[in-house]
KOLTIFI-474595 format. One record per residue (C-alpha): z, y, x. Coordinates in Angstrom, 3 decimals. Each point is the difference from the previous one (the first is absolute). Example, Ala and Ser with C-alpha at 12.3 -4.5 7.8 and 13.67 -1.06 7.14 Angstrom:
<atoms>
<atom <7.800, -4.500, 12.300>>
<atom <-0.660, 3.440, 1.370>>
</atoms>
This chain:
<atoms>
<atom <-24.034, 17.763, -51.342>>
<atom <-3.729, 0.668, 0.187>>
<atom <-1.151, 1.751, 3.170>>
<atom <-2.779, 1.691, -1.914>>
<atom <0.900, 0.981, -3.644>>
<atom <-3.598, -0.426, -1.017>>
<atom <0.339, -3.696, 0.766>>
<atom <2.620, -0.288, -2.765>>
<atom <-2.315, 1.593, -2.543>>
<atom <-2.834, -2.283, 1.093>>
<atom <2.315, -2.998, -0.364>>
<atom <0.918, 0.949, -3.576>>
<atom <-3.575, 0.672, -0.997>>
<atom <-1.211, -3.371, 1.221>>
<atom <2.816, -1.930, -1.646>>
<atom <-0.571, 1.749, -3.324>>
<atom <-3.730, -0.619, 0.193>>
<atom <0.044, -3.550, 1.325>>
<atom <3.393, -1.230, -1.121>>
<atom <0.807, -1.167, 3.541>>
<atom <-0.971, 0.530, 3.640>>
<atom <0.024, -2.511, 2.783>>
<atom <0.223, 0.501, 3.785>>
<atom <-0.180, 3.756, -0.050>>
<atom <0.997, 1.647, 3.267>>
<atom <2.080, 3.177, -0.015>>
<atom <1.884, 2.110, 2.465>>
<atom <3.715, 0.279, -0.768>>
<atom <3.022, 1.453, 1.730>>
<atom <3.466, -1.336, 0.656>>
<atom <3.109, 1.927, -0.829>>
<atom <0.172, 1.265, 3.553>>
<atom <-3.616, 1.178, -0.125>>
<atom <-1.861, -2.735, 1.859>>
<atom <-3.498, -0.816, -1.184>>
<atom <-0.765, -3.497, -1.252>>
<atom <-3.158, -1.748, -1.121>>
<atom <0.634, -2.159, -3.028>>
<atom <-1.942, -2.476, -2.086>>
<atom <0.603, 0.578, -3.707>>
<atom <-0.426, -2.516, -2.829>>
<atom <0.979, 1.405, -3.462>>
<atom <-0.589, -0.196, -3.742>>
<atom <0.831, 2.208, -2.965>>
<atom <2.817, -0.974, -2.411>>
<atom <-0.861, 0.929, -3.648>>
<atom <1.903, -0.012, -3.294>>
<atom <-1.161, -1.443, -3.327>>
<atom <-2.168, 3.018, -0.645>>
<atom <-1.683, -0.352, 3.361>>
<atom <1.627, 3.033, 1.501>>
<atom <0.867, -0.299, 3.740>>
<atom <3.690, -0.037, 0.359>>
<atom <0.183, -0.878, 3.728>>
<atom <-1.377, -1.975, 2.932>>
<atom <0.988, -3.052, 1.888>>
<atom <-1.420, -1.625, 3.183>>
<atom <0.583, -0.254, 3.735>>
<atom <-0.618, 2.023, 3.119>>
<atom <-0.183, -1.533, 3.496>>
<atom <0.419, 1.849, 3.282>>
<atom <-3.253, -0.634, 1.968>>
<atom <0.453, 2.757, 2.572>>
<atom <0.009, -2.388, 3.006>>
<atom <-2.926, -1.925, -1.335>>
<atom <-2.052, 3.184, -0.387>>
<atom <0.970, 1.084, 3.494>>
<atom <-1.187, -3.359, 1.352>>
<atom <-3.225, 0.282, -1.996>>
<atom <-0.671, 3.441, 1.405>>
<atom <0.653, -1.265, 3.537>>
<atom <-2.321, -2.948, -0.555>>
<atom <-2.684, 2.246, -1.426>>
<atom <0.287, 2.433, 2.880>>
<atom <-0.236, -2.892, 2.477>>
<atom <-3.014, -1.347, -1.808>>
<atom <-1.645, 3.422, 0.034>>
<atom <0.635, 0.371, 3.710>>
<atom <-1.434, -3.473, 0.688>>
<atom <-2.975, 0.740, -2.218>>
<atom <-0.737, 3.320, 1.685>>
<atom <0.480, -1.580, 3.425>>
<atom <-2.431, -2.812, -0.763>>
<atom <-2.466, 2.522, -1.381>>
<atom <0.286, 2.216, 3.079>>
<atom <0.161, -2.301, 3.055>>
<atom <-3.097, -0.679, 2.093>>
<atom <0.340, -3.791, -0.140>>
<atom <-1.361, -2.145, -2.771>>
<atom <2.698, -1.781, -2.040>>
<atom <-0.352, -2.886, -2.446>>
<atom <2.962, -1.585, -1.799>>
<atom <-0.122, -3.310, -1.821>>
<atom <2.186, -2.264, -2.096>>
<atom <1.310, -3.365, 1.175>>
<atom <-3.334, -1.626, -0.913>>
<atom <-1.961, 2.383, 2.202>>
<atom <-1.491, 1.966, -2.893>>
<atom <-0.373, 3.701, 0.582>>
<atom <2.390, 2.360, -1.757>>
<atom <-0.761, 3.207, 1.863>>
<atom <-2.378, 1.477, 2.570>>
<atom <0.236, 3.517, 1.350>>
<atom <-2.946, 2.460, 0.301>>
<atom <-0.693, -0.901, 3.656>>
<atom <-0.270, -3.673, -0.960>>
<atom <-2.300, 0.997, -2.859>>
<atom <-2.231, 1.859, 2.477>>
<atom <-0.125, -2.804, 2.594>>
<atom <-0.505, -2.910, -2.412>>
<atom <-2.175, 1.876, -2.541>>
<atom <2.289, -1.338, -2.776>>
<atom <1.824, 2.322, -2.392>>
<atom <3.599, -0.669, -1.038>>
<atom <-1.085, -0.795, -3.564>>
<atom <-2.646, -2.472, 1.190>>
<atom <2.201, -1.611, 2.652>>
<atom <3.171, -0.463, -2.077>>
<atom <0.452, -3.676, -0.813>>
<atom <-2.637, -1.143, 2.512>>
<atom <0.978, -2.545, 2.688>>
<atom <0.456, 1.693, 3.382>>
<atom <-2.819, -2.078, 1.539>>
<atom <-2.529, 1.480, -2.419>>
<atom <0.762, 3.559, 1.121>>
<atom <1.014, -0.538, 3.644>>
<atom <-2.850, -2.177, 1.325>>
<atom <0.339, -0.437, 3.778>>
<atom <-2.255, -1.579, 2.626>>
<atom <0.236, -0.288, 3.791>>
<atom <-2.391, 2.516, 1.533>>
<atom <-0.798, -2.375, 2.898>>
<atom <-0.430, -3.334, -1.781>>
<atom <-0.777, 1.360, -3.512>>
<atom <2.320, -2.679, -1.380>>
<atom <2.262, 0.901, -2.992>>
<atom <3.627, 0.572, 0.953>>
<atom <3.212, 0.186, -2.005>>
<atom <1.716, 3.311, -0.520>>
<atom <3.609, 0.563, 1.013>>
<atom <1.224, -0.065, -3.592>>
<atom <-0.435, -3.759, -0.303>>
<atom <2.517, -0.416, 2.795>>
<atom <2.366, 2.544, -1.562>>
<atom <-0.030, -1.977, -3.252>>
<atom <0.770, -3.191, 1.925>>
<atom <-3.350, -1.601, -0.731>>
<atom <-1.229, -0.225, 3.594>>
<atom <1.500, -0.802, 3.379>>
<atom <-2.108, 2.734, 1.534>>
<atom <1.838, 3.305, -0.199>>
<atom <-2.961, 2.311, 0.115>>
<atom <-3.711, 0.506, 0.485>>
<atom <-1.821, 0.079, 3.312>>
<atom <-0.385, 3.058, 2.189>>
<atom <-3.696, -0.056, -0.844>>
<atom <0.427, 0.263, -3.791>>
<atom <-2.807, 1.703, -1.922>>
<atom <0.304, 0.957, -3.689>>
<atom <-3.027, -0.685, -2.218>>
<atom <0.184, 2.704, -2.668>>
<atom <-1.035, -0.386, -3.618>>
<atom <-3.198, 1.904, 0.901>>
<atom <-0.772, -2.467, 2.805>>
<atom <0.841, 2.346, 2.863>>
<atom <2.063, -1.088, 2.999>>
<atom <3.134, 1.795, 1.200>>
<atom <2.016, -1.087, 3.048>>
<atom <3.674, -0.022, -1.010>>
<atom <3.431, -0.768, 1.354>>
<atom <2.359, -1.363, -2.670>>
<atom <3.477, -1.351, -0.487>>
<atom <2.076, -1.180, -2.960>>
<atom <3.620, -0.429, -1.028>>
<atom <1.616, -1.870, -2.920>>
<atom <1.938, 1.686, -2.840>>
<atom <3.179, -1.915, -0.882>>
<atom <2.519, 0.230, -2.834>>
<atom <3.778, 0.016, 0.481>>
<atom <0.052, -3.752, 0.195>>
<atom <-2.508, 0.045, 2.834>>
<atom <-2.834, -1.406, -2.088>>
<atom <-3.477, 1.349, 0.749>>
<atom <-1.211, 1.930, -3.007>>
<atom <-3.003, 1.645, 1.604>>
<atom <-1.411, 1.422, 3.191>>
<atom <-1.545, 3.134, 1.405>>
<atom <-2.863, 0.159, 2.480>>
<atom <-0.727, 3.088, 2.097>>
<atom <-3.263, 0.493, 1.891>>
<atom <-2.000, 2.806, 1.584>>
<atom <-3.495, 0.638, 1.296>>
<atom <-0.277, -0.698, 3.771>>
<atom <-3.786, 0.166, 0.282>>
<atom <0.085, 2.967, 2.375>>
<atom <2.795, -1.481, 2.121>>
<atom <-1.828, -3.325, 0.357>>
<atom <-3.234, 1.778, 0.914>>
<atom <1.868, 2.013, 2.641>>
<atom <1.757, -3.133, 1.275>>
<atom <-3.343, -1.795, 0.356>>
<atom <-1.432, 3.003, 1.848>>
<atom <2.955, 0.146, 2.381>>
<atom <-0.163, -3.748, 0.571>>
<atom <-3.704, 0.261, 0.780>>
<atom <0.546, 2.893, 2.393>>
<atom <2.790, -1.894, 1.780>>
<atom <-2.282, -2.952, 0.695>>
<atom <-3.416, 1.646, 0.464>>
<atom <-1.724, 2.398, 2.342>>
<atom <-0.834, 3.220, -1.822>>
<atom <-3.227, 0.642, 1.949>>
<atom <-1.759, -3.361, -0.291>>
<atom <1.767, -1.594, -2.961>>
<atom <0.720, -3.094, 2.109>>
<atom <3.473, -1.476, 0.247>>
<atom <2.117, 1.489, 2.792>>
<atom <1.777, -1.554, 2.980>>
<atom <3.204, -0.690, -1.933>>
<atom <-1.711, -1.887, -2.825>>
<atom <-2.261, -1.788, 2.482>>
<atom <3.067, -1.252, 1.883>>
<atom <1.396, -1.356, -3.288>>
<atom <-3.207, -1.896, -0.768>>
<atom <-0.269, -1.193, 3.576>>
<atom <3.560, -1.322, -0.253>>
<atom <-0.879, -1.902, -3.189>>
<atom <-3.093, -1.450, 1.702>>
<atom <2.063, -1.027, 3.008>>
<atom <2.509, -1.866, -2.189>>
<atom <-2.886, -1.746, -1.750>>
<atom <-1.511, -1.013, 3.351>>
<atom <3.349, -1.269, 1.263>>
<atom <0.318, -2.181, -3.114>>
<atom <-3.488, -1.360, 0.649>>
<atom <-1.365, 1.448, -3.248>>
<atom <-2.931, 1.957, 1.453>>
<atom <-1.801, 1.322, 3.072>>
<atom <-0.192, 3.691, 0.802>>
<atom <-1.334, 2.343, 2.667>>
<atom <0.590, 3.650, 0.801>>
<atom <-2.633, 2.528, 1.116>>
<atom <1.283, 3.114, 1.783>>
<atom <-2.760, 2.642, 0.016>>
<atom <0.078, 3.161, 2.108>>
<atom <-2.897, 2.481, -0.210>>
<atom <-1.363, 0.847, 3.446>>
<atom <-1.464, 3.496, -0.394>>
<atom <2.189, 1.416, -2.750>>
<atom <1.517, 2.717, 2.209>>
<atom <-3.502, 1.190, 0.883>>
<atom <-0.776, 0.532, -3.691>>
<atom <3.300, 1.829, -0.540>>
<atom <-0.500, 2.234, 3.027>>
<atom <-3.686, 0.670, -0.657>>
<atom <-0.052, 0.475, -3.766>>
<atom <3.657, 0.613, -0.943>>
<atom <2.619, -1.913, -1.935>>
<atom <-1.807, 0.174, -3.390>>
<atom <-2.855, -1.930, 1.628>>
<atom <2.477, -2.499, 1.420>>
<atom <1.471, -0.522, -3.466>>
<atom <-3.468, -0.561, -1.454>>
<atom <-0.810, -2.493, 2.742>>
<atom <3.166, -1.995, -0.747>>
<atom <-0.974, -0.185, -3.678>>
<atom <-3.534, -1.102, 0.939>>
<atom <1.351, -2.700, 2.321>>
<atom <2.289, -1.150, -2.823>>
<atom <-3.066, -0.487, -2.183>>
<atom <-1.715, -1.981, 2.764>>
<atom <3.019, -2.279, 0.412>>
<atom <0.177, -0.682, -3.721>>
<atom <-3.601, -1.225, 0.006>>
<atom <0.464, -2.249, 3.055>>
<atom <3.119, -1.954, -0.980>>
<atom <0.677, -2.338, -2.911>>
<atom <1.702, 0.986, -3.245>>
<atom <3.003, -2.150, 0.901>>
<atom <0.570, 1.837, 3.297>>
<atom <2.357, 2.955, 0.422>>
<atom <-1.026, 3.218, 1.762>>
<atom <2.544, 2.593, 1.154>>
<atom <-0.027, 3.248, 1.904>>
<atom <2.675, -0.462, 2.643>>
<atom <-0.047, 3.582, 1.232>>
<atom <-2.416, 2.451, 1.624>>
<atom <-3.317, -1.780, 0.563>>
<atom <1.491, -3.510, -0.105>>
<atom <-0.623, -2.523, -2.772>>
<atom <1.359, -3.475, -0.676>>
<atom <-1.675, -2.818, -1.945>>
<atom <1.970, -3.060, -1.131>>
<atom <-2.427, -2.873, -0.498>>
<atom <1.245, -2.673, -2.388>>
<atom <-1.128, -3.634, 0.107>>
<atom <-1.925, 0.723, 3.167>>
<atom <-0.527, -2.009, 3.185>>
<atom <-0.259, 1.667, 3.396>>
<atom <-3.749, -0.620, 0.036>>
<atom <-0.430, 1.663, -3.401>>
<atom <2.217, 2.889, 1.070>>
<atom <-2.155, 0.523, 3.098>>
<atom <-3.162, 0.123, -2.136>>
<atom <1.563, 2.501, -2.404>>
<atom <1.255, 2.140, 2.903>>
<atom <-3.455, -0.004, 1.591>>
<atom <-1.530, 1.073, -3.321>>
<atom <2.500, 2.853, -0.285>>
<atom <-0.606, 1.076, 3.607>>
<atom <-3.769, -0.004, -0.446>>
<atom <0.174, 1.900, -3.299>>
<atom <2.145, 2.746, 1.544>>
<atom <-2.262, 0.121, 3.068>>
<atom <-3.151, 0.376, -2.133>>
<atom <1.580, 2.694, -2.198>>
<atom <-1.185, 3.558, 0.657>>
<atom <2.440, 2.711, -0.982>>
<atom <-1.700, 3.212, -1.099>>
<atom <1.961, 3.247, -0.099>>
<atom <-2.034, 3.165, -0.351>>
<atom <-2.547, 0.014, 2.796>>
<atom <1.860, -2.670, 1.982>>
<atom <-0.737, -3.715, -0.132>>
<atom <2.607, -2.102, 1.773>>
<atom <0.620, -3.700, 0.492>>
<atom <3.284, -1.792, 0.524>>
<atom <0.970, -3.445, 1.158>>
<atom <2.932, -2.293, -0.667>>
<atom <2.153, -2.121, 2.286>>
<atom <1.421, -2.933, -1.958>>
<atom <2.860, -2.307, 0.893>>
<atom <0.200, -3.360, -1.811>>
<atom <3.260, -1.929, -0.378>>
<atom <0.175, -3.398, -1.757>>
<atom <3.152, -0.513, -2.080>>
<atom <1.317, -3.536, 0.075>>
<atom <3.199, -1.953, -0.650>>
<atom <1.069, 0.771, 3.578>>
<atom <-0.166, 3.781, -0.459>>
<atom <3.539, 1.343, 0.188>>
<atom <0.087, 3.308, -1.860>>
<atom <-1.964, 3.063, -1.100>>
<atom <0.979, 1.978, 3.093>>
<atom <-1.531, -2.662, 2.250>>
<atom <-3.196, -0.039, -2.059>>
<atom <-0.408, 3.788, 0.160>>
<atom <0.839, 0.070, 3.703>>
<atom <-2.585, -2.696, 0.699>>
<atom <-2.582, 1.869, -2.096>>
<atom <0.645, 3.221, 1.908>>
<atom <-0.325, -1.814, 3.326>>
<atom <-3.260, -1.679, -1.052>>
<atom <-1.430, 3.310, -1.188>>
<atom <1.031, 1.673, 3.265>>
<atom <-1.670, -2.828, 1.920>>
<atom <-3.208, 0.631, -1.972>>
<atom <0.163, 3.669, 0.994>>
<atom <0.678, -0.869, 3.638>>
<atom <-3.017, -2.299, 0.019>>
<atom <-2.313, 2.898, -0.919>>
<atom <0.725, 0.886, -3.663>>
<atom <-2.117, -0.823, -3.057>>
<atom <0.794, -3.695, 0.219>>
<atom <2.356, -2.630, -1.396>>
<atom <2.711, -1.891, 1.830>>
<atom <1.871, -3.084, -1.208>>
<atom <3.664, -0.049, 0.965>>
<atom <1.058, -2.788, 2.330>>
<atom <3.632, -0.230, 1.059>>
<atom <-0.861, -0.505, 3.680>>
<atom <-3.156, 2.078, 0.150>>
<atom <1.604, 3.409, -0.371>>
<atom <3.445, -0.774, 1.382>>
<atom <-0.252, 2.747, 2.636>>
<atom <-0.632, 2.624, -2.666>>
<atom <2.758, -1.447, -2.169>>
<atom <2.431, 0.124, 2.916>>
<atom <-0.951, 3.615, 0.710>>
<atom <0.671, 1.012, -3.604>>
<atom <3.413, -1.647, 0.082>>
<atom <0.875, 1.896, 3.158>>
<atom <-0.247, 3.309, -1.887>>
<atom <3.136, -0.587, -2.080>>
<atom <1.745, -1.802, 2.852>>
<atom <-0.453, 2.947, 2.379>>
<atom <1.351, 2.482, -2.554>>
<atom <2.946, -2.264, -0.799>>
<atom <0.743, -0.555, 3.691>>
<atom <0.129, 3.763, 0.585>>
<atom <2.346, 0.459, -2.953>>
<atom <2.231, -2.894, 1.179>>
<atom <-0.016, 1.279, 3.614>>
<atom <-1.654, -3.221, 1.245>>
<atom <-2.463, 1.850, 2.260>>
<atom <0.977, -0.119, 3.677>>
<atom <-0.956, 2.486, 2.713>>
<atom <-1.457, -1.168, 3.325>>
<atom <-1.228, 1.906, 3.061>>
<atom <-2.511, -0.690, 2.786>>
<atom <0.084, 2.028, 3.242>>
<atom <-3.001, 2.088, 1.003>>
<atom <0.131, -0.158, 3.784>>
<atom <-1.333, 2.760, 2.319>>
<atom <-2.475, -1.197, 2.659>>
<atom <0.797, 2.767, 2.489>>
<atom <3.232, 0.875, 1.786>>
<atom <0.803, 3.052, -2.131>>
<atom <0.183, -1.502, -3.488>>
<atom <2.491, 2.402, -1.528>>
<atom <2.477, -1.142, -2.616>>
<atom <-0.100, -3.461, -1.618>>
<atom <-2.767, -0.472, -2.550>>
<atom <0.121, -2.664, -2.787>>
<atom <-2.077, -0.910, -3.044>>
<atom <2.022, -0.873, -3.123>>
<atom <-1.204, -2.989, -2.017>>
<atom <1.410, -1.756, -3.054>>
<atom <0.775, -3.583, -0.998>>
<atom <0.915, -1.364, -3.447>>
<atom <2.767, -2.461, -0.784>>
<atom <-1.249, -2.138, -2.933>>
<atom <2.074, -1.457, -2.833>>
<atom <0.753, -3.122, 2.028>>
<atom <1.191, 2.044, 2.984>>
<atom <-3.026, -0.649, 2.217>>
<atom <-1.464, 2.843, 2.062>>
<atom <-3.558, 0.933, -1.031>>
<atom <-2.292, 1.704, 2.593>>
<atom <-1.955, 3.166, -0.946>>
<atom <-3.319, -1.873, -0.016>>
<atom <1.160, -1.854, -3.124>>
<atom <0.878, 2.916, -2.265>>
<atom <-1.465, 3.204, 1.499>>
<atom <-3.632, -0.803, -1.050>>
<atom <1.167, -0.634, -3.579>>
<atom <2.060, 3.207, -0.004>>
<atom <-3.027, 1.966, 1.248>>
<atom <-2.401, -1.589, -2.502>>
<atom <2.243, 0.643, -3.006>>
<atom <1.221, 3.476, 1.046>>
<atom <3.674, -0.727, 0.591>>
<atom <0.014, 0.868, 3.710>>
<atom <1.780, 3.267, -0.770>>
<atom <3.061, -2.070, -0.993>>
<atom <0.084, -1.562, 3.481>>
<atom <-0.850, 3.260, 1.773>>
<atom <2.759, 1.837, -1.843>>
<atom <2.525, -2.704, 0.954>>
<atom <-1.027, 0.009, 3.689>>
<atom <0.034, 3.799, 0.091>>
<atom <3.517, 0.066, -1.447>>
<atom <1.203, -2.593, 2.515>>
<atom <-1.546, 1.927, 2.908>>
<atom <1.674, 3.267, -1.029>>
<atom <3.350, -1.770, -0.420>>
<atom <-0.351, -1.659, 3.425>>
<atom <-0.824, 3.248, 1.790>>
<atom <2.700, 1.951, -1.847>>
<atom <2.655, -2.593, 0.901>>
<atom <-0.977, 0.068, 3.715>>
<atom <-0.068, 3.812, 0.083>>
<atom <3.497, 0.160, -1.501>>
<atom <1.242, -2.387, 2.724>>
<atom <-1.633, 2.103, 2.696>>
<atom <-2.400, -2.779, 1.023>>
<atom <-3.440, 1.173, 1.265>>
<atom <-2.642, -0.433, -2.684>>
<atom <-3.019, -2.210, 0.722>>
<atom <-3.453, 0.811, -1.351>>
<atom <-0.606, -2.295, -2.978>>
<atom <-3.380, -0.588, -1.635>>
<atom <-0.095, -0.420, -3.791>>
<atom <-3.170, -1.281, -1.725>>
<atom <-1.376, 1.926, -3.002>>
<atom <-2.455, -1.705, -2.375>>
<atom <-2.837, 1.701, -1.846>>
<atom <1.852, -0.562, -3.279>>
<atom <3.012, 1.914, 1.272>>
<atom <-2.141, 2.748, 1.471>>
<atom <-1.613, 0.596, -3.417>>
<atom <3.282, -0.103, -1.933>>
<atom <1.405, 3.516, -0.317>>
<atom <3.547, -1.171, -0.716>>
<atom <0.010, -1.995, 3.252>>
<atom <-1.344, 2.960, 1.983>>
<atom <2.753, 2.178, -1.480>>
<atom <2.562, -2.678, 0.930>>
<atom <-1.209, -0.036, 3.635>>
<atom <0.015, 3.789, 0.296>>
<atom <3.562, 0.167, -1.351>>
<atom <1.145, -2.792, 2.341>>
<atom <-1.066, 1.725, 3.246>>
<atom <1.772, 3.301, -0.553>>
<atom <2.214, -0.600, 3.079>>
<atom <-1.969, 1.041, 3.167>>
<atom <1.586, -2.629, 2.282>>
<atom <-0.913, -2.747, -2.493>>
<atom <-3.537, 1.344, -0.442>>
<atom <-0.654, -0.020, 3.789>>
<atom <1.011, -3.682, 0.117>>
<atom <-2.582, -1.081, -2.602>>
<atom <-3.612, -1.036, 0.550>>
<atom <-2.048, -0.830, -3.093>>
<atom <-2.747, -2.596, 0.329>>
<atom <-3.033, 0.355, -2.281>>
<atom <-2.958, -2.365, 0.233>>
<atom <-3.306, 1.565, 0.907>>
<atom <-1.528, -1.173, -3.295>>
<atom <2.838, 1.563, -2.030>>
<atom <-0.268, 3.295, 1.869>>
<atom <-3.763, 0.217, -0.603>>
<atom <0.185, -1.132, -3.642>>
<atom <2.837, 2.407, -0.887>>
<atom <-0.979, 2.728, 2.442>>
<atom <1.312, 2.958, -2.022>>
<atom <3.372, -1.649, -0.668>>
<atom <0.258, -1.175, 3.619>>
<atom <-0.663, 3.494, 1.345>>
<atom <2.573, 1.546, -2.331>>
<atom <2.770, -2.476, 0.813>>
<atom <-0.747, 0.014, 3.715>>
<atom <0.024, 3.791, 0.242>>
<atom <3.257, 0.226, -1.972>>
<atom <1.780, -2.648, 2.071>>
<atom <-1.437, 1.177, 3.336>>
<atom <1.498, 3.403, -0.713>>
<atom <3.411, -1.658, -0.259>>
<atom <-0.369, -1.909, 3.268>>
<atom <-1.311, -3.401, -1.147>>
<atom <-2.765, -1.845, 1.828>>
<atom <-2.984, -1.994, -1.268>>
<atom <-1.898, -3.067, 1.095>>
<atom <-3.383, -1.240, -1.236>>
<atom <0.371, -3.766, -0.415>>
<atom <-2.817, -2.580, 0.369>>
<atom <-2.099, 2.614, 1.777>>
<atom <-3.580, -0.938, 0.787>>
<atom <-0.716, -2.044, -3.141>>
<atom <-1.592, 2.906, -1.889>>
<atom <-3.575, 1.193, 0.362>>
<atom <1.077, 3.594, 0.533>>
<atom <3.046, -0.570, 2.165>>
<atom <-0.450, 2.966, 2.341>>
<atom <-1.259, 2.507, -2.586>>
<atom <3.401, 0.771, -1.545>>
<atom <2.068, 0.227, 3.166>>
<atom <-0.659, 3.712, 0.402>>
<atom <1.216, 0.770, -3.539>>
<atom <3.019, -2.333, -0.265>>
<atom <3.177, 0.889, 1.978>>
<atom <0.386, -3.458, 1.573>>
<atom <2.388, -0.815, 2.881>>
<atom <-0.844, -3.693, 0.515>>
<atom <-3.073, -2.208, -0.418>>
<atom <0.943, -3.631, -0.605>>
<atom <-3.034, -2.005, 1.148>>
<atom <-0.761, -2.836, -2.407>>
<atom <1.101, -3.427, 1.222>>
<atom <-3.455, -1.548, -0.402>>
<atom <-1.163, 2.017, 3.007>>
<atom <3.127, -0.719, 2.067>>
<atom <0.240, -3.789, -0.376>>
<atom <-3.359, -0.685, 1.731>>
<atom <-0.103, 2.945, 2.362>>
<atom <-0.017, -2.210, 3.095>>
<atom <-2.971, -2.131, -1.175>>
<atom <-2.133, 2.324, -2.144>>
<atom <-1.579, 2.991, 1.775>>
<atom <-0.793, 1.671, -3.334>>
<atom <3.674, -0.052, -1.026>>
<atom <0.966, 1.270, 3.465>>
<atom <-2.496, 2.845, -0.315>>
<atom <1.362, 0.953, -3.432>>
<atom <3.557, 0.144, 1.324>>
<atom <-1.130, 2.080, 2.990>>
<atom <-1.855, 2.422, -2.287>>
<atom <3.016, 0.433, -2.307>>
<atom <2.286, 0.512, 3.014>>
<atom <-2.300, 2.671, 1.498>>
<atom <-0.348, 1.862, -3.313>>
<atom <3.767, -0.124, -0.453>>
<atom <0.621, 1.484, 3.454>>
<atom <-2.596, 2.721, -0.656>>
<atom <1.712, 0.974, -3.246>>
<atom <3.532, -0.415, 1.322>>
<atom <0.689, -2.967, -2.268>>
<atom <1.917, -3.014, 1.360>>
<atom <-1.438, -3.492, -0.531>>
<atom <1.878, -3.145, -1.077>>
<atom <-1.442, -3.503, 0.384>>
<atom <0.993, -2.434, -2.762>>
<atom <0.205, -3.830, 0.148>>
<atom <0.622, -0.321, 3.747>>
<atom <0.607, -3.720, 0.483>>
<atom <-0.590, -0.711, 3.711>>
<atom <0.666, 1.421, 3.442>>
<atom <-3.730, 0.163, 0.757>>
<atom <-0.586, 2.237, -3.031>>
<atom <2.919, 2.187, 1.029>>
<atom <-1.384, 0.391, 3.537>>
<atom <-3.434, 0.988, -1.342>>
<atom <1.558, 2.613, -2.276>>
<atom <1.819, 1.530, 2.964>>
<atom <-3.278, 0.107, 1.934>>
<atom <-1.786, 1.728, -2.878>>
<atom <2.810, 2.513, -0.390>>
<atom <1.366, -0.794, -3.464>>
<atom <3.383, 1.725, -0.426>>
<atom <2.037, -2.507, -2.075>>
<atom <-0.124, -3.691, -0.881>>
<atom <1.476, -2.012, -2.849>>
<atom <-0.081, -3.745, -0.622>>
<atom <1.735, -3.369, 0.229>>
<atom <-0.547, -0.160, 3.771>>
<atom <2.322, 2.991, 0.362>>
<atom <2.427, -0.630, -2.884>>
<atom <-0.159, -1.586, -3.462>>
<atom <1.261, 1.865, -3.087>>
<atom <3.813, -0.139, -0.017>>
<atom <2.657, 0.684, -2.660>>
<atom <1.028, 3.652, -0.070>>
<atom <3.549, -1.055, 0.868>>
<atom <-1.287, -0.802, 3.524>>
<atom <-1.304, 3.521, 0.589>>
<atom <1.408, 1.168, 3.373>>
<atom <2.931, 2.366, -0.384>>
</atoms>
């Protein structure tokens, strides 16, 4: 029955020597050859002389129990090796929170060995404080054992090791329950997050600060401005905003290079920090623009602080190599009160006030007043409204006839103008939005729309076989200097018949300022059959100098000379001179702003070729263009 015969011999030897054996384990086999593990209890049976005559006892089949023991042991070994190998620190406790086991990582982080920690309360080994408040905090295990309503420690938990060092950790805990669901212990797992928290702080700092100056950036400044605005609206404090724009920063960049510009911005940052209070907030808003949020500050105090900042920047001398440069600062001041609506309004007002300071001569301060800079505010609003109107097709095309003053006038000649339909449906004249579009460089949007409408109009008439009039389209300096617009125009006039029906009007100032671009565009379009007119002619100091070099077909005499031609001999002489020069060069002349019959008669006497104005015809919708 014994699996190993030697076991039988060992059994006999022990019984003879000891008289009995208890709980001896042997391997046995069944009749069909299966292996069993048995537990043997036996004693020797002796006769009167003491000689062993036999044995009696019991054997119990413990095969399943041994299999379960081996499985449990293997599971324990796996758990033990896992706990020894993982990168997280693990501490297990009994139901009272006393430590039963800690793995090597926990030993390393806490500076406690397993021998020293066993039996210690968890709080003695896992001492946690909040890294921000330095207040002690509970670990997650107290919640796992049901001793606290708080399930875990804060996100800012710091472990104080046995050696007194600090380690930022992230930890969690779970209870250990028996089959009845009773908590018999708990396990807490934690790991070192010092590097992650350092990286998170660095990323958070970078997201809210300017890398060059170390000041907070526009995004963070808007957040703090919003908080200040809410406080002001609740009546809890008074605030003011300074918007600072350096006046000669571009000169430093262009003269000394961008490294010098960067150094200057850092130097100005240092100046600002010495001229404002510790409670105030300084931000770099972008480029050479800074913002200062003044807390608990009246408008009078804000003005004094702004003047101190302006003077300090003005007195500062920037030295770079052999160059010594000075800069100024234009500062807009905006008080923040309970009536202030939102951050966008505050920043818009600050920008307007700063722009007003620049317009007034730079290196000065300007306090925002709702009515004082309304014209500038209205102009700034027109920028987005013009772009939106073009996208929504709310621009409308008008025309005004240019009438010949002699019998042989040739084909009809019209100047195309544009009107804007506002959000309420009212028609807005060009004088309202064109100046704003020119100031803020969005004229190319209007010019591109008018150009597209003119091409479509001429193409539609050509396809119907209707004779094409000569139409004048205005080009701004912004459009003339924008390569994409120039390319758009050149592509649009590929059809010869369309090109011969177009006359482009460029103001004299634009032509002189962008002479190279004007010459290029004019030569390209003249080669395709287009014509050109110099608008507002006579207002420049060098009006006649460029006529020999620019391929001009028409001179449009500025209206300021035309309107008083019958009363002012100087104006009459100017018009006569322009007319004579035009005839000598073979260039036709057009008189603008003709508003009376007397002016018209004088123009005929002088010999001007064309006239345009309300006396002849007002601007009309393009739908009324003669067919």
